[in-house]
N, C-alpha and C positions, 0 to 999 in steps of 0.2 A: 552468614552461617548463624542468625538467631534464629532459635529452638532445635539446634541440630545438634549431638551430643558429637564432643569431640575428648580422641584420647590422646593427652599430654602427656609427652616423658621426656624428663631432662635429665642425662644421663654424665656427671662428674668421673673421668678419669685420672688418677693419682696421677699414675702412671707416665702417659703423656701429657699432664696440667691442663688438658682440653672439658671443652665443656657445649656437649648436642645436646640440637632438641628435636622431638619428631613433635609430628604431628600426623595421627592416626596413621604407626607405624610407620612411615615415612620419612627424610632427612633428606636435607641436601650439603653440599660443600658451604652455603654459606649460612646453616645454621650451626655449625661450628665454629667458638671459639679460641684462644687460646688464652690460661692462667696463668701468665710466665713465676708467677708468685706462689703457686695453689691457692687452695682455698681453706681458709680457717678456722673452722665452724667456734664460734663461742657458745654455743649452748644448744639447746635442745634441738628438734626436727621443727619447724611450723611450717603451714597447712594454711593458704588461703589470706595469709598478712605478711607485713616485710617492716621489718626497721624503720622508722621513721625519726630522724631525732636521736633522742635521747628514751624514744620508748616505741610504742610497737604502734604499726597507725598501715595507712596503705590496704585498706583490706578491697577480699574479692569483691566484686558486684555477682554473684550470681550459686552456682551448686557445685560443691566439689562430694563425689562417690568416687567407692570403691579404691583407695590410696593404697598403693603399695612401692614399697622402700623395699632395696637388696643391699648388702654388705658389700658387693663388688660392681665392677661396672659390664654391665650388658652389651652383650655385640648384639650387631643391625638383624642378623637373625631371630634375634631373641623379644626386638622390640613389639616385628612386626605381628606377634602373636597373643600381646598382651591383652586384656581387655575380652579376650573372647573364650576364655576360660584355659588359659594355657598356662604351664608354670615353666621357666623357665630352667634349665641347669647353669646355675652359676658356679664352673665350675671351674 
């Protein structure tokens, strides 16, 4: 996949305590995980790096473009259109 742009989407649903990963708008059962204790954020949204020990590290090797964040969990049909000039209705 080197050189091919990919659309990655990660959705955390607080109501079901699950996290689901999408690649180019599609997902499957293997890309869903349960988070029984929920996701407890302790800071601002971080893109392209992760917590490593007591500081930041694990930097992304590549480019990030057109980041979108929503205050609610998107539905499967909403994710499919992301990145193609569509805005999902988070109703």
